[in-house]
N, C-alpha and C positions, 0 to 999 in steps of 0.2 A: 286188551288194547288192540292186538292184531286183528281180532274179530271185528272190532268197531271200524277199523280202516277198510277191511275187506267189504264189510256191509255198505259202507259209504261208497266205495268204488263200484260195487255191484248196483247200487241204487242209481249212481250217475250213469252207468252203462245202460241200465234199463230206461232211464229217463230220456236219453238221446242216442238211440242206436245209429243214427245217421251222422253222428259227429264224434270224432275222437276227442279226448279231453285236452290234448296239448296243441291242437290246431283245428281249424274249421275245415271239415271235409269238403264243403262247397268250394273252398279255395285250394284244395289239394292239387298240386301241379307235378310233383316228382313221383317217380314210380313207387318209391317206398311209401309215401303218403297215400297214394291211390290204393295200394295194396292193403294198407292198414285200414282204410275206410271200407274197403270191400270185403274184409275178412273179419268176421265177428270175434274170433279168438284173439287176433292181433289188436282189434279195437279195445277189447276188454283189458289186455295187457297194457295198452297205452293209457287207459283210464286209471288203472292201478298205479302205473308209474307216475303219471301227472299228479295224482292225489298225494302219493307219498312224497314226491319232490316238493310240492307246495307246502305240505305240513312241515317238512324238515327245514325248508327255506325260512319259515317263520320261527322255528324253534332254535336253530343254531346261532351261535355268536357270529359276528360279522366276518371274522377271518375264515371260519369254517364254511360260512355261507358262500363266500367268494370262491373257495376251492371247489365246493360242490357245484356251483354254477359253471366253473371252468370244466369240470369233469363232465357235466351234462352236455355242454357244447361239443366236447370231444366225442362223447357218445353219439350225439346226433349226426356227426360226420360219419362215424362208423355205421350207424343205421342207414344213412343215405347210400353208403357204398353197397348195401345189400340189394338195392334196386327192388325188383318185384319178387325176389326169392323169399317165399314164406318161411322156409326152414331157417334161413339166415336171419330174418327179422325176428322170428320166435326166439332163436338163440340169443340175439342181441338184447331183446327185452328181458329174457330170463336172467342174463348176466347182470344187466343194470338193476333189475329188481332185487337180485341177491345183495348187491352193494347197498341199495337204499334200505332194504329190510335190516341189514346188519347195522347201519348207522342209526336207524331208529331204535333198534334193540339196545344198542350201547347207550343211546341218549336216555332211554327208559330206565336202564340199570343205574346210570349216574343220577338221574332225577329221583330215584327211589331211595338213595342213600342219605 
């Protein structure tokens, strides 16, 4: 299942290298958004994060979905605080992806019972 999500994320990244998955690069205004659009590795992390978030948003029950949305909004504020710092942005994405991967893994375990 993890391989499927990664394949989907990679195909999305390959299909639109000038656009990050969670926002339109043509409309990027903030330093973090511009850096994500200009840095392929960050763009790829953004694609994976957006895909995992969208999958979970559709799978989780309403209460969990609301919490996940609130967490995502808080994370976006933290990401924005990184500005154009690639190392900070990378760490922010890696931390968020760890959480989303964990939630998806738990959901898969519960679904398999």
